[in-house]
Residue, then its C-alpha position, 0 to 999 in steps of 0.5 A: m564491536q560486532l554490529s547487530l543485524v539491525q545496525k548492519y541492515n538498517v539502511p535506506g530502501p524501497r518498500y517495493t509497491s512497484y518495480p522499478t520504484v518511482p525514483y527510477w522511472e524513466d520519465d524522459l522516455f515515457h509518453v502518455e501514448d505508451w500508457k494508452r497502448t499498454l492500457l489497451q493491451s492489458f485490458e484485452e488480455s485480462n478484462t473478461t478473465e480476471g477483471i480490472s482494479l480501480y484505486i480512487h484517491l480521496p485526498f482531503c483531511e480535516s487535520l494533519c497527522t504528522f506521521c503521514g506520508c500520503n498526498k493530502r489536502i487539509t481543509k474543513r470546507h466540505e464544499v470541496e467534495d462535489p467538484y472533486i467527485i465530478a472531476v474523478l468521474k470525468e477522468w473515469k469517463m475518459y478511460c471508458d471512452l478509450l476502452p473497447a468494451k465495458p470494464i468488469i471491475k474486480e477490485i475497488h479501493l478508496g484511499g486517501g487522505t481520508p475517504t470518510f471525509f466525504s459524506p455517505e451521499n457523495l460516496k454513493f454518487l461516486i460509486d454509482g457514477i463508476f458503475k454507469s459504465a462498468e460491471k461488477a465482477p462476480e467475486h469482487e472485493f471492494s475496500f476503503e480506509g476509514h478514520p475512526n473519528n469521522t466514520t459514521r454508521d451511515h458511511l459503513q451501511t452505505l458502502y456495504d450496500l454498494g458492495f464493499r465488504r472490507v474496511s481498514f481503520g487507521v489506529q497507529d497507537y493508543s498511547d496519549k503521549v504518542q497520539l499527541a506527538i503525531h497529532r492523531i487524538q483518537p480514543f479507544h472507544n472511537v475505534a471500538k465503536v466503528t469496529f463493532w458497527a462494521k461487524e454488525i453490518g456484515y463486513t467480512s474483513i475488518g483491518h486495523d493499521l498499527i505503526f511501530g517506531l513512532p515518537f515517544q513510543t515504548l515497549k509498554d505502548v506497543q503491548d497495550t495497543i496490541d492487547k486493546t486490538k485483541s479485544l476488538q478482534p479485527d480480521r487482519l492487521a498491518f503493523y508498519s514501521y514508521a517511515h520517517v521521510p521529512w526531506i520528502k514530506g516537509n514540515g508535516q513530519r517535523g512535529f517532533k525531534d529526531e531524538d524522540l524516535p526509537k532507533d535501531d535495536e530499540k525500534r526492532e524490539l518494538y516490532e519483535e514484541g508486537k509480532k510475538r503478541l500478534a502470533h500469540n493472539g492467532y494472527h499469522e504473518i502475511g508478506m511484509d508488515h501484514f498479519a491475518l487470522k486464518e479465516d481471513s481471505m488474505f491468509e487463504s490467498f497467502k497459503q494458495g500463493n495468490l497474494h499480490r502487491n501493488f500501489m494499493g499494498y497487499t491484495a488477496s487477488k491479482t488483476k493485471l490492470m489497475i487504473g488510478l483515479g484522482v490526484s496523485s494516483i498511480s495506474d499500472s498496466w503491468y507493462s507500464f506505470a502512469q502517475n496523475e498530477k500531484s496538485i489538485e489545481d493541476y489535476y483539475a486543469r488537465l481535465e478541463a483541457n480534456e486530457l488524461p491528468i498524467f504527468k509522468g510514468h515508466l514503460l517497463s523493459s523486458e528486464d524490468l518485467v523479470i526483476r519485477k516478478h522476482i521482487l513480487n515473489l519475495m514480497c508476497q511469498f518469501t521465496t523466488s526461483w529462476k528454475d524457469e528459463a524466463m526468470k533468468f537474467p545475465e546478472l543472476s550469478e552476481i546477485h547470487e554472490s551478493l546474497s551469500e552474506m545474508e545466507v551466512d547471517g541466517l536471513l535466507s537459504f539457497i534452494e535449487n535454482g532459487i532462494l527462501v527467506t527464513e523466519k529470521g530474515k522476514p523483517y529484512v525482506r526489503n534488503i533481500c529485494m534490494a539485491f535484485d534491484l538492478r536499477l538501484i545497484r547500477k545507480a545508487p542514490e546520491t540523496k535520501l530517497f527512501s525510508m530506513t528498512i528497519 
C-alpha cells in the first residue's frame, strides 16, 4: 500500500525560528563574552541604518492552557508584576551600558505568557522605562499578544498611545468541547469585543492565532472557527499546527489522551479545509502557517521579498540585532544567539549579581551563516538560490540529490542554481529545510526533540 504524502513526510522536525536550532547549539564552546562581542559588532553595523529589535517576555498567566508550549508561570497574584518589570528594566540598562550609542528601536514585541496579565499602568511604566535610554525609529513597528479574556480597552488605548499598532489575539478554536480540552474557555463575544475595540482605537494590523490538530477538533469545528473569524475580518492570521511535545513540557500537555488528537491525513484535511476557506475569504498565504489580507504590511513585505523570520516568528521587516529581555528570552546578533535563564528565580539571582542573565548560547560558524540564509529564504520566500558563490558549500551536491525525491513528489522544482517550493509543497517546507540542516543530518537526534512537521 502506497503511503500518502502526509504519512511519508510527517516526521519530527524543527520550526526553524533559528539556525542552528536550539538543540544543536554548541553551549560548551559559547561564552558570554562572545555574545557581547557580536552584540557590539551587529549594533555598530545596523543601529543607524535599520535599528534594533526588542523581544520582551512577560511570563505570567492566570491559568494553564494545555496546548501551550511557552515558558510561563501560572499565578493569580498580581503583586508579581512590579518586581518583574524592575528586573527587566535593570537588564535593559545593563545592555545600554554596553552599547556605544543610544539604541534606535525599530521593533518591539511583547510576548508571553500573557502580556495583558500586566496592568496598563505597568506596561506603560515598562515601555517608558525602555525609552529613557533609547529612541524610536521613524517607521517603528510595535506589537503585543493579547488574551481576549483579560485585554481591556485601557490596555489597547495605553499601548496605542505608546506607539503600538499591531496586536494579535490567541483564539485557537471556538468549539466548546475543544476549548474545554485545552483549558481555554473563551467565548466568541470576548474575541469580537477586543477586535472591534482595536479597530476603533486605530490599530493598523490585528491578528488572530488559530490552531488545527487540537484534541477532539473536527472539520466542522475548523469551518465554524474560520467562518466566525471572517465576520471579524482580522488583517492577518496564524493558522498553526498544534505541536504536541509533552516530553518537553510535561503535564501541561497531558490534559487529554493522544488518541483524542487528529492524526496524519485527518489532521492534514483540517489544514487544507482551513487554507481553502481562508483563501476564499481573501487571505493570502505568507510563509509557513501565516495568512494576510493584501492590505496588511506582512503581505506587502512578502511580495517585496523583505519578510523575515526569527524567534518572534515572522516579521514584516528585518533588523540584524534582536535583544531578548526577560526570563527565557533569546537574543540574536545574527552572528550568535544567547538565551536567558529559564526560571524566574535564576533570572532574578543573576541580575542581583549584576550579571547578564544568559545561561547558554551559540556562536555561528561561517557554514552556519550560509545555511541560515538558505533556510530563511525557504521559510520566508519559498525559494533559495546558490547562484551567488557566497551561498555555495561543499555538501550542496548531496543536498541537491536528497531533494530529488521531493521533486518527484511534486513538492519542489529545480530552477537554475536553486529550488522553488511548489504550491503542493508549501505545507512541507519544514521537511525541505531539513534537507539543508547539516547539523541535523550529521547527528540525528536519539530522543524526541521536535514536534511533527505535519
